[in-house]
N, C-alpha and C positions, 0 to 999 in steps of 0.2 A: 241713443241719438245718432249713432253711425248709420242706421238705416235711413235717416233723413238727409244724410250727407250726399250731395249731388255727385261727388267723385265716386263714392261707393255704388250709387245707383247706376251711373253710366258704365262703370267698369263691369258690373254684373250683366248689364244688357249686352255689352260688347262680347262677353263670353259666348253668347249664342251665335254671334257672327263668326267667331273663331272656330267653333265646332262645325258650323256650316261650311266654312272654307276647307277644313280638314276632310269632311265628308265628300265634298265636291272633288278634292284632289284625288282621293282614293277611287271614287267613282269614275273620274276621267281616265285615270291610269288603267283601271279595270277594262274600260271600253276599248282603249287603245290596244291592250294586250289581247283581249278577246277577239278583236278584229282580225288578228294575224295568228291566232292560236290554232294548233293542230287539233285541239280538243273542242273546237268551236261547235261542231255538230252535236257532240255528246252533251255539252253544257246547254245548248239551246233546246235540246230535246226535253230537258228537265224543267224548263222555265214556262210558267203559265202567263200568257199575255191576255190582257183584257180586250174587249171588242173595240174600245176607243183607241188603244195602242195599235191594234191591227189596222184600223182605219187610217191612223196617222202614218203608218208604215206604207200602206197602199197609196196614200197621197204624196208620199215622198217627204213628209214633214218630220219623220222620225226614223232613225236607223234601227235595224234589228238588234244590234249590239246595245244601243242606248236603251231600247225598250227592255231588253234582258236585264241590264244594270238597274233600271228603275224597279224591277221586281225584287232586288236584293237590298239588304241593309248595309250601309257603309258608315254607320255612326259609331256603334260599339266596336272597339278594336278586335275583340274576339271574333265578331262576325266578319270583319275585314279579313282577318287571317284565314278563316274558313273559306271565304269566297275566292281568295287568291290561291289557296292550297288546292282547291278543286280545279282551278285554271292551270296551275303549274306547281306540282307538289315539291319541286326542288327550289322554288324561288325563296320561300321564307320571308315574305314581305315585311313582317314585323321584327325580324332579327336585328336590323340596325338600330331599332329603338330600345333594345335590351342592353346595349353596351353602356358603360358608364358615361356620364356627362358632367363636365365641370366639377368634378370631385364631389358631387352631391350623393347623398345616400339614396335618393329616389332616382330611378331610371326614367328616361323620357317616356317609355311606355306607360309607366304608372302615372306620371305627370299628366299625360294626355288623357288617360282614362279618368283621372280625377276631374279634368276639365269637362268631359262629357257628363260625368255624374253631377257636377255643379250646374251644368246647363239643364239637365233633366229636373233637378230640384227646383230651379227657377221656373221653368216652363210648366211642369206638371204639378208642382206643389206650392208655387209662389213663395219659395224660400230663398232669400238672398243670403249670400255669404258676406257678412258684414266686414270681413277682413280683406275682401277683394277691393282694392283701390287702384289708382293709376300705377303704382309701383308693382303690385301683383299682376296687373294686366300686362305690363311691359314684360314681366317674367314669362307669362303665358304666351305672349306673342313670340318671344325669343325661343321658347321651347318648341312651339309649333314650327317656326321657321327652320330651326336646326333639325327637327324630326323629319320634316318633309324633304329637306336637302339630303339627309342620310338615306331616306327611302329612294329618292330619285337616283342618287349615286349607286345604291345597291342594285336597283333594277337595271341601270345602264351597264354596270359591271357584269351582272348575271347574264345578260343577253349579248355582251360583247359590243355594245354600242359606244361610239365615240362620245365622250362627255365634253361637249363644247357649249358652254353657256356664255351668253353675251356679257360684256364687261359691266353693263348696267344692271345685271341680274342681282337680286338679293341673295342668291345662293353663293 
């Protein structure tokens, strides 16, 4: 009966949006770092762009860095780690997600990987997690917010940027 519960259904659908937000965050961060990277030429040399992407670049509708990022995967965290490692081997983009969080046995990295797996099960296999309800969704949202905040702080510290967030920020 839990599969018919609207709370469970909506929470499962929202997981797809959370994963999309995480993917967009890492993709946007990658684009920003690639734009000013010393390894930009080397990385762009290894990227295959489609004719459509080249036309959009020519028309000024798409940046080269954005097109390069579109060719990469930012959904699975292992792929995110590889993409950023190629960009800057000393960054360790996933390292802040490996630290303990709220005295839980599971680390943020594992929690976010489980979120991606749950999304894949729903999208590719039409399998809902019947234990994901509004309470579990709130926990997923908190995990994602804390994880992205940690990554942001880590990147800022790594590059020596001033960490100045507006007072209204969720971070």
